N, C-alpha and C positions, 0 to 999 in steps of 0.2 A: 143917956144913955140907953136912952130908945135906939137911935142910930145905932149905936154901937151890937145890940142885940138881934135886929134887924141886919144888921149886914153878917153877923154869926149866926144865925136861923139857917139862911139857903146852904150854905156848906153844912152844919149838923143835917140837915135833911138829904143832903148829896149823901153822905159818908152811911146813913141806914138806907140808903136803896140802894148803894153797891152793897151791903154788907148781907140784903136780904135775896141777893143775883147771887153771890159767893154760895149762899147757904143752895139754894135750890141746883145750883151747879154741880154741887157736891152731890147731893141727892140721887140726882139722875143718873152720875157716874155709878153711886154706888150702884144704884137699881140695875143697869149696865153690866155692873163687874157680877153680881150675881147673878146672871141671867148668863153671861156666858160660864162663869165656874162648872156646870155640870157640865155642859159641852166641853169644857178642856178637860175635868176628869175621865169623863168619859173616853178621849180622844187616850189618853194617858192607859186607861186601862185595856183600849184596844190593842197598842202597840205589845204593850205586856204582854198580851195572851197570843203566846205560842201556839198555834193549829199542832193537834197529834196525826203523827200521818197511822192513814189506815190505806188497806188494800196492797196490791202490788207498789213497792218503792223501789227505786234506783238507784242503790249506795253507789258509792266511789270508796272503791281500798284504796288505789292509788292512781294519778295520775300524771308518776315518775315524774313529777318537774324538780321533787327533790329525792334522791336515788342514788343519794351518797352514802347513803350509810346498807344500803343494800350489799349481799357478799353471794357469792359464789361458791359452791364444793364442787372435787371433784373425782372419780376412781379412778382417771388418768392421770400419774405421776408425769407424764409427758408435756410438750407442748405448754402453752400458757393458759390460764384457764383466767378469767376475772370476767368484769364488769365493769359499764362506763356508761355515763350519761353523756347522750346524744344531743343536739340541736336535731331538732324533725319531728313532723306530726305525721297520723296516715296518710295518706295518698293513694286511696282504691281508685282502680280504674271501669268502666261503665262498661257496658255491652259494646259499645264502637270501639273502645280500645282507646278511650281517655280518661286523663288525669281527673281525678277531682279533689279540687281544692276543700278540704275541712275544715271550719273557721280555727280563728288561734282562742278564740273564748268559748268557753261552754257551759250554761248551767245549766245545775243540774235539777232534782227532784225536793231536793233539799232548799233549794234557790242558792247556793254558791255558786258561784264564776269561781271557773277552774282557767289558767293557763292549761295551751294545747302546743306546748312548744319545745319539749323537749322526748324524748322515747329512753326504755333502758333497752341496752346494747349488750350481748351476753359472746365471749369469746370462751371456746373450749377445744376439746381433741379427742378426737378417738383413736385407741392403740387398737383393744379387741370389738369386736364388729360385736354386736346383741349383747354388748357388754354392759361398756364404759357406760357413765351418768354422768351428767350433773345438778347440783341441785342448788336454785338460785329460791333467799329467802330473804324477809325484810327484816327490819332490825328489831321487831316486835312482833310476835305473830297478833293478826287484826284479826275481833271480837266481832260478828256478825249478826247485825241486829233482828230481832223475827225470824220467822225460819226460811231458808233459803231453797230457794227455786230454780236460779239459773245464773250457772255464771260465764260473763262475756268478757272476754279480752281481742283485742287485735295485735295480730303479728306480722309482720312482715317477712316473707318465706322464701330461703334463696336455692329452692329445687331441691332437697336435700329428706331423704324418708325418714328421719328421727321422727322420733313423737312428744308430743309433751301432754306431762300429768297435771294433777295438780292436787296437794294434800292437806285434807281437814284431820281436824283433832274436835271430838266428840265431848261430851259434859263428862265420860269416864275417863278419858283422858287419851284413848283409842285411837289409830293413825287408819285413817283411809284414803287411797290413793285414788284417783277415775282417771281414768282421758279423756283430752281435751278434744286431743286429731291430730295427725299427721302435719308433718310442716312440707309437704312436698307439692310446693306450690311458690307462683310467680309472684313478689309484688305484696303489699295488703291486704288482709284477708283477715274477717270480724271472727273469730272463733267460738263456740258456744257451746257449753256441753249442762244440762238440765242434774239436780240435784237428786239422786235417789232418792228413793223412800225411802228404803232398809235402814239408813242416816239416820242415828238416834236424836234427832232433834224434837222439842217441845216447847211450847210457853211456859209450858208447868216449870221449868228450869230457869227461866226469863230473870228470875228473880232473886235468885243464887247465884246469878256471873256464873252462871253454866252454859253460855252458848258455843254454838259452833263455830272453831277456829281457822283461819286463813295459816297456816305453817307457810308451805312453799309453792314454787313450780319447778316441775321434776322433767327432765329433759332424758327419756335413756336412746343410745345407740340400735340404728336399726343394720340385722344381719346382712343386708344388703349392699346397704352401701359403706363407700370408700373410705378406710381410716386417714386421717388428717383433720387440719382444723375446721370449724366451721362456725357460724352466726348466726343468732338470733336476736330479733331485737319486737321488746313490745310495748305496748302503750292502752292510759284509759282500761284499767282494771275495773271492771262495776261487779254488785252481785243484785239481782233481784229477790226482794225477800218480798214476804208474805208479812203485813203488819196491822191483820188487819182481827190477829189473835192476841197482839201484844200492847193492845190498851191497859191504860188502867194507872196506878198509882205508881211513878217510877222511881220516889224518894226512899220510898220507906220498902228495905232489903231482908228477905230469910236468910241474912247470915248471922243471927243469932243463937 
């Protein structure tokens, strides 16, 4: 009997030692898990928090990579007025006459990566010099965040003297036509125009969903340009907006 007890006793002691070691490891792992939990929670909170834009922000209205739904309306009954998605990108020329290759992808101020592989092609016809015009419209009007300060767009000129305009709609529904510039140049050129201060737009109306709206591009024929077919290409349409007065709670709207 004593021999049996002596043989069993080491086994029982070994089992107790293993059990004590397992409990110690569980406590250490639990303490490590508790220490890592706040860090993980802080990391999740950091990723979920989105930085509120302030100051001047360059908002992309369209990169024309999905411009199949754009449409063109012309006053000229002759010719063939239409738009087309054309493979290509802005390739400006430097002072030495060399073509500058722009990147195939561009990351904007909002951290969105945009492709730079297609442009919007516009084909129209002029019958009455100084009278005919074509309007190029997106599928829906673009709502501009904040207070618009400047408009920028790349244009490919074919040395025609027609003039590019842009149409905006203010919060009262009134249309405003602003001159962007003449298209009498060769190659790619970045056109820009400042948004005039007399155009009604204010952060007071931001919570009413009544910001400034982009309506369309507008091309008027020149009275000294010969009648006939002409082509215009646009790309990388952006709006510089002032977001300094547009901070606050975006979830509660004054529409009730």
